[in-house]
C-alpha positions as CSV (number, residue, x, y, z in Angstrom):
1,M,-14.9,-2.4,9.0
2,F,-13.7,0.9,7.6
3,K,-16.0,3.8,7.0
4,E,-13.4,5.4,4.8
5,I,-10.3,4.5,2.8
6,V,-8.1,7.4,1.8
7,F,-4.9,7.5,-0.2
8,T,-2.7,10.5,-0.2
9,G,0.8,11.8,-0.4
10,V,3.3,12.1,2.5
11,D,2.6,15.8,3.2
12,S,-1.2,15.4,3.6
13,V,-1.1,12.6,6.1
14,R,0.3,14.9,8.8
15,H,-3.0,16.9,8.9
16,F,-5.5,14.0,9.2
17,R,-7.7,14.0,12.3
18,P,-8.8,12.1,14.3
19,K,-5.7,9.9,14.1
20,R,-6.7,7.7,17.0
21,K,-9.5,6.3,15.0
22,A,-7.4,5.6,12.0
23,A,-4.8,3.1,10.8
24,V,-2.1,4.1,8.3
25,I,0.0,2.2,5.7
26,S,3.1,4.2,5.0
27,I,5.0,3.3,1.8
28,L,8.2,5.2,1.0
29,D,11.4,4.1,-0.6
30,Y,14.9,4.3,0.7
31,S,15.6,7.8,-0.6
32,E,12.2,9.1,0.8
33,R,12.5,7.7,4.3
34,G,13.6,11.1,5.8
35,Y,10.1,12.5,4.8
36,R,8.1,9.9,6.8
37,P,5.7,11.9,9.0
38,D,5.3,11.2,12.7
39,L,2.7,8.4,12.8
40,T,2.7,7.7,16.6
41,E,-0.8,9.1,17.1
42,F,-2.5,6.6,14.8
43,A,-4.2,3.5,16.2
44,A,-2.1,1.2,14.0
45,V,0.8,1.7,11.6
46,L,2.4,-0.5,8.9
47,L,5.7,0.9,7.6
48,L,6.9,-0.4,4.3
49,E,9.9,0.6,2.2
50,F,10.1,-0.1,-1.5
51,E,10.6,1.8,-4.7
52,D,7.7,2.9,-6.9
53,V,8.7,0.7,-9.8
54,S,6.3,-1.5,-11.8
55,D,6.7,-4.4,-14.2
56,G,8.1,-3.3,-17.5
57,A,9.2,0.1,-16.4
58,P,12.0,1.6,-18.6
59,I,14.2,2.1,-15.5
60,L,14.5,-1.7,-15.2
61,F,16.5,-2.0,-18.4
62,G,14.4,-5.0,-19.5
63,K,15.0,-7.0,-16.4
64,E,12.2,-9.0,-14.8
65,L,11.3,-8.5,-11.2
66,R,10.7,-11.8,-9.3
67,D,7.4,-11.6,-7.4
68,D,8.8,-13.9,-4.6
69,A,12.4,-12.6,-4.5
70,P,14.0,-13.4,-1.2
71,I,15.4,-10.6,1.0
72,G,18.6,-9.4,-0.6
73,Q,17.6,-10.4,-4.1
74,D,14.8,-7.8,-4.1
75,R,17.0,-4.9,-5.1
76,C,16.2,-2.7,-8.1
77,P,18.6,-3.1,-11.0
78,H,19.0,0.7,-11.4
79,N,19.9,1.3,-7.7
80,F,20.8,-1.4,-5.3
81,E,19.9,0.7,-2.3
82,E,16.3,0.5,-3.4
83,R,14.2,-2.6,-3.2
84,F,11.1,-3.4,-5.3
85,C,7.8,-4.7,-3.9
86,T,7.4,-8.5,-3.6
87,T,4.7,-10.9,-2.5
88,R,6.2,-10.5,1.0
89,D,5.1,-6.8,1.0
90,A,1.6,-7.7,-0.4
91,K,1.1,-10.3,2.3
92,L,2.1,-7.8,5.0
93,I,-0.5,-5.4,3.7
94,H,-3.2,-8.1,3.7
95,E,-2.4,-9.1,7.2
96,F,-2.4,-5.5,8.5
97,V,-5.7,-4.6,6.7
98,E,-7.3,-7.8,8.0
99,R,-6.3,-7.1,11.5
100,V,-7.2,-3.4,11.6
101,S,-10.5,-3.9,9.8
102,K,-11.6,-5.9,12.9
103,D,-10.3,-3.3,15.4
104,P,-13.4,-1.4,16.8
105,R,-11.2,1.7,17.3
106,V,-10.4,2.0,13.6
107,N,-12.9,3.5,11.2
108,T,-10.5,5.0,8.6
109,L,-7.6,3.5,6.6
110,Y,-5.1,6.0,5.3
111,I,-2.5,4.8,2.8
112,H,0.2,7.2,1.8
113,C,3.3,7.1,-0.4
114,F,5.5,10.0,-1.4
115,A,3.3,11.6,-4.0
116,G,0.0,9.9,-3.3
117,Q,-0.5,8.7,-6.8
118,S,1.0,5.2,-7.4
119,R,1.8,2.9,-4.5
120,S,-1.0,4.2,-2.2
121,A,-3.5,4.3,-5.1
122,A,-2.8,0.6,-5.8
123,V,-3.5,-0.4,-2.2
124,A,-6.6,1.8,-2.0
125,Q,-8.0,0.6,-5.3
126,Y,-7.5,-3.0,-4.3
127,F,-9.2,-2.8,-0.9
128,L,-12.1,-0.6,-2.2
129,E,-12.8,-3.4,-4.7
130,K,-12.4,-6.1,-2.1
131,Y,-14.7,-4.4,0.3
132,A,-17.1,-3.1,-2.3
133,G,-20.3,-1.9,-0.7
134,Q,-18.9,-2.1,2.8
135,V,-16.8,1.1,2.7
136,Q,-19.0,4.2,3.0
137,D,-16.5,6.7,1.5
138,A,-13.6,6.4,-0.8
139,G,-12.2,9.7,0.4
140,F,-10.3,10.2,-2.8
141,G,-11.3,13.9,-3.3
142,N,-10.1,14.9,-6.7
143,R,-7.6,12.0,-6.9
144,T,-7.9,9.0,-9.2
145,T,-6.2,5.6,-9.2
146,G,-5.3,5.8,-12.9
147,A,-1.6,6.1,-12.1
148,M,-1.6,3.3,-9.6
149,N,1.4,0.9,-9.4
150,R,0.2,-2.1,-11.5
151,R,2.8,-4.4,-10.0
152,L,1.7,-3.8,-6.4
153,Y,-2.0,-4.1,-7.4
154,R,-1.3,-7.4,-9.2
155,L,0.7,-8.7,-6.2
156,L,-2.2,-7.8,-3.8
157,G,-4.5,-9.9,-6.0
158,S,-2.2,-12.8,-6.2
159,T,-1.6,-13.0,-2.4
160,D,-5.2,-12.3,-1.2
161,P,-6.0,-15.1,1.2
162,L,-9.7,-15.0,0.4
163,R,-9.1,-15.1,-3.3
164,A,-6.7,-18.0,-2.9
165,G,-9.4,-19.9,-0.9
166,K,-12.0,-19.3,-3.6
167,E,-9.7,-20.5,-6.4
168,E,-8.9,-23.7,-4.4
169,G,-12.5,-24.4,-3.5
């Protein structure tokens, strides 16, 4: 289990130590991919690429985003090079966190997006709530999750295997 869950921006993740005892979820979009830091020293890495767009955002021009959009149909209406997050991304995050939470080498989970305010905040908030009382330090510093990506947070909730099991039982 993690001692610490930290969310941050792309520039800060380069300076974290000790990397060998940490896993990282790196979330950038197509236009930000050139800013991805070298993550080879981390014990485990999940690389995701989707736009920081949430349900009802003005940039969507009133279009609805399908939660389960298949690959190729998960493109943002304002820029077809960018994709939006789907249940597929949320499931990948759950699988990764479940796996690394059991890895004895890993005691810290870093989540970063470009600015460290929205996508990473949603993931951090979700897993801090899920593991309430088990994580020793939120590692947020002066950051808050108030600007978190509500769509990603909602998708994490709807795809949580433990939550689904409770609802069925």
